[in-house]
C-alpha positions in Angstrom: -22.8 -7.4 -7.6 -19.9 -7.7 -5.1 -16.5 -6.5 -6.2 -13.7 -9.0 -6.3 -11.5 -9.3 -3.3 -8.5 -8.0 -5.2 -10.3 -4.8 -6.1 -11.2 -4.2 -2.5 -7.7 -5.0 -1.3 -5.9 -2.8 -3.8 -8.4 0.0 -3.3 -8.0 -0.2 0.5 -4.2 -0.2 0.2 -4.3 3.0 -1.9 -6.7 4.7 0.6 -4.8 3.6 3.7 -1.4 4.6 2.4 -2.8 7.8 0.9 -4.4 8.7 4.2 -1.1 8.2 6.1 0.8 10.4 3.7 -1.8 13.1 3.6 -2.2 13.1 7.4 1.5 14.1 7.6 1.8 16.7 4.8 -1.7 17.6 3.6 -3.8 16.9 0.5 -2.2 19.4 -1.9 1.4 18.5 -1.0 1.0 14.8 -1.9 0.9 13.8 -5.5 -0.6 10.7 -7.0 2.8 9.4 -8.0 4.0 9.4 -4.4 0.9 7.6 -3.2 0.9 5.0 -6.0 4.7 4.3 -5.7 4.3 3.8 -1.9 1.3 1.5 -2.5 3.1 -0.3 -5.4 0.2 0.3 -7.7 0.6 1.3 -11.4 -0.7 4.8 -12.1 -3.0 3.4 -14.8 -4.7 1.2 -12.3 -5.5 4.2 -10.1 -8.3 5.3 -12.5 -9.9 1.9 -12.2 -10.6 2.7 -8.6 -11.0 6.5 -8.6 -12.0 9.0 -11.3 -9.5 11.6 -10.1 -7.4 12.7 -7.1 -10.5 14.6 -5.9 -12.5 11.4 -6.1 -9.8 9.6 -4.2 -10.0 12.4 -1.5 -13.8 11.9 -1.2 -13.4 8.2 -0.8 -10.6 8.6 1.7 -12.7 10.9 3.8 -15.8 8.6 3.6 -13.6 5.7 4.7 -12.1 7.7 7.5 -15.4 8.8 8.9 -17.0 5.4 8.6 -14.2 3.9 10.8 -14.4 6.9 13.1 -18.1 6.6 13.6 -17.9 2.9 14.3 -15.2 3.5 17.0 -17.2 6.3 18.6 -20.4 4.2 18.5 -18.6 1.4 20.3 -17.5 3.7 23.0 -20.8 5.5 23.5 -22.7 2.2 23.8 -20.1 0.6 26.1 -22.4 -0.1 29.1 -19.4 -1.1 31.3 -18.9 2.7 31.7 -21.3 5.3 32.8 -22.4 7.7 30.1 -20.3 10.5 31.8 -17.3 8.2 31.7 -17.9 7.5 28.0 -18.1 11.1 27.1 -15.0 12.0 29.0 -13.2 9.0 27.6 -14.0 10.4 24.1 -12.5 13.8 24.8 -9.6 12.4 26.8 -8.6 10.3 23.9 -8.7 13.3 21.6 -6.4 15.1 24.0 -4.1 12.1 24.4 -3.6 11.7 20.7 -2.4 15.3 20.5 -0.1 14.8 23.4 1.4 11.5 22.1 2.1 13.0 18.7 3.7 16.2 20.1 0.7 18.2 18.8 1.4 17.2 15.1 -0.8 14.3 14.2 -4.4 15.5 14.6 -7.3 13.6 13.0 -7.8 13.7 9.3 -10.9 15.9 9.6 -8.9 18.6 11.5 -6.0 18.2 9.1 -8.0 18.8 6.0 -10.9 21.1 7.1 -9.2 24.4 6.3 -7.3 23.1 3.3 -10.0 21.4 1.2 -13.0 23.6 2.2 -12.1 26.0 -0.6 -10.2 23.5 -2.7 -12.9 20.9 -3.5 -16.6 21.1 -3.0 -17.1 17.3 -3.1 -14.5 16.9 -0.4 -16.0 19.8 1.7 -19.3 18.0 1.5 -17.8 14.7 2.6 -16.1 16.6 5.6 -19.3 18.3 6.5 -21.3 15.1 6.5 -18.7 13.3 8.5 -18.4 16.0 11.1 -22.2 16.3 11.3 -22.2 12.5 12.0 -19.8 13.0 14.9 -21.9 15.8 16.5 -25.0 13.6 16.2 -23.2 10.8 18.1 -22.2 13.3 20.8 -25.7 14.7 21.0 -27.2 11.2 21.3 -24.8 10.5 24.2 -25.7 13.8 25.8 -29.4 12.8 25.5 -28.6 9.6 27.4 -26.9 11.6 30.1 -30.0 13.7 30.4 -32.2 10.7 30.7 -30.3 9.3 33.7 -30.0 12.7 35.3 -26.3 13.2 34.9 -26.8 16.3 32.7 -29.3 19.1 33.2 -32.6 18.5 31.3 -32.7 22.2 30.4 -29.7 21.8 28.0 -30.2 21.4 24.3 -28.1 18.3 23.5 -27.8 19.2 19.8 -26.5 22.7 20.6 -24.2 21.5 23.3 -22.8 18.8 21.0 -22.1 21.5 18.3 -20.4 23.7 20.9 -18.2 20.9 22.2 -17.2 19.7 18.8 -16.5 23.2 17.5 -14.4 24.0 20.6 -12.3 20.8 20.3 -11.7 21.3 16.5 -10.6 24.9 17.3 -8.4 23.7 20.1 -6.8 21.1 17.8 -5.9 23.8 15.2 -4.4 26.0 17.9 -2.5 23.1 19.3 -1.1 22.3 15.9 0.0 25.9 15.4 1.4 26.6 18.8 3.0 23.1 19.4 1.6 23.5 22.9 -1.1 21.5 24.8 -2.5 24.6 26.4 -5.6 24.9 24.1 -6.4 21.2 24.5 -6.1 21.4 28.3 -8.3 24.4 28.4 -10.8 22.7 26.2 -10.9 19.7 28.6 -11.4 22.0 31.6 -14.2 23.8 29.8 -15.8 20.4 28.8 -15.8 19.5 32.5 -17.8 22.6 33.2 -20.2 22.1 30.3 -20.9 18.5 31.3 -21.1 19.2 35.0 -23.9 17.2 36.6 -26.9 19.2 37.9 -26.9 20.2 41.6 
């Protein structure tokens, strides 16, 4: 049975506003009252949509990764670009987001990874599943690059995708701590080496 439009709209508003607040200050630092006041939703109504703040956190992460995966899929299947251009566009965007926000506004996954991994098992699982979905998308794109000869056939695309994603998540955390783009720029240079076409 489909949920009424009002349910979807109100739920979406809570999730969208909550994500914006949490992206700025973290999950633990934001209380339900602040989210609901900003969303103009009565506190009692919150529990009609989510069982708890933790349940809200899981739903927020699932929503975030669903949108993220859709955007990445659109990029990686964009046949107006070569597969190498698609891969570098993905990592260039990651670096550009960090630069445009003065190293502060990283993606929600990076923002919450360290914070909620020990705080909430359901949220950790949602993060793990979402991140695994991203590495799978990268691995699939690397497989296409192998098929057309722009990436060495000897490389394991799954392992390379894990290495690339891990490097960029780590670079994002260092960038946030240092307020410097050095780690991001080094990650990009290393990515160029790792995705170098075969001789």
